[in-house]
N, C-alpha and C positions, 0 to 999 in steps of 0.2 A: 505494500499500500504506500502511497504518496500522500504528503501532507502539503496542500495548497493553501497559501496565505494571501488574501488579497490586502494589498496596503495602499493607503491613500497616496497620491502623488506628492502632496505638500504636506510637510511635518507641521504639527501644531505646536511643537515646542522643540528646542534644540538643547544640547549639553551645557549650552553657556550659562543656563539658569542653575545648574548643579554646583552648589558650595563644595560638597564633599559626598563620596561614595565610599562606603567600606563594607568588607566582609565581617558579618557578626554571626552569631549561633542563637538559636532559638533557646530560650532558658528551660523549656520543658522537653523538648525533643533533641536537641542540641544538633539539630539539622542546620547547614548553612544557609544564610540568607543575606541579602544585600540591603544596607540601610543607606538612605539617600536623604540629605538636607539640602534645600534649595533657598535661593535667594528670595527676596520678597516679590519680585515679579513672577518668578517660577511658582512661588506659593499660591499666588492668585490664579494664575493660570491653571495649575495642576488640580486645584480646587474645582474650577469651572470645568475643566476637561473630565475629571473623574465623576463629577455630579452627573454630567450629560451622557456618560457612557458606561453606567453600571452594568455589570454582567457581559461586557464586552472585553476584547483583548486589547491591549497596548503593545505596539511593537517598538523596541529599542533596535534602531538600524544604523549599521555602520558600512560605509562604502557599499550601500544598496543591498546589504545582506542582513536578515534579520537575526540579532543575537540573542534577543529573548523577546517573549510576547506573553507576560503574565495577564491574568483576568483581572479587571477592576471589581472589587467586591463592594465598595461603597464610596461615598464622596469622601475625600481625603483632604481636609484642611490643614493649614498651619505650617506646611513646607517640609514636612517629615514624612517619608513613605518607607516601604520595605517591600522587597521581591521574596517571596518565600516558595516553597514547593520545588526547589532546585535539586537537580540530581547528585551534585558533588561540589566540593569545595573549589574545584577548578572551574566549574561553570560560573560560581559566584565571582571568582577573581577575574575571569574574562569580562563579566558585565561591569565589574567595578573598574576594571582598565578602560573600558569604552566610555563609561560615564565620567571619569576623571580626566578624560584626555584634554579638556580645556579648550584649546584652541580649535580643535576638531569639532565640528557639530555633530552631536549624536541625536539624530531625530527621534521623536517620540511620536508615534502614529497609531491611530487606531486600525485594527485590522479584523478581519472575519476569517473564520476557519472552516474549511470543508474537507472531508476525508474522501478520497477516491480510490475505489478497489481497482483491481487488475483488468476489469472487464471493458474499462474505457479504452 
């Protein structure tokens, strides 16, 4: 099976609003996650974006490749957010590297997902 993601052409946010991203661990499961702190502009945009897209995926994109695509579970105000459900610490570190790139824009885009079987 292949996983197809439809990504909007224009990013709604870029990595420029990220003050810091770091690998942390869930206090109950000890699973890796990415903790993100945004500047005030990013906090406002993220709150708006998450409120309008609950239960949809958001894509973190670098060089036109989707690095991560977590599901928005609720409106997230305040400029602090996290990405959980990662498969490994390496996956978390890869996402952190993209988000902390600074000068490189790391677009955040809403995506949809479809699973396509081999019969197509």
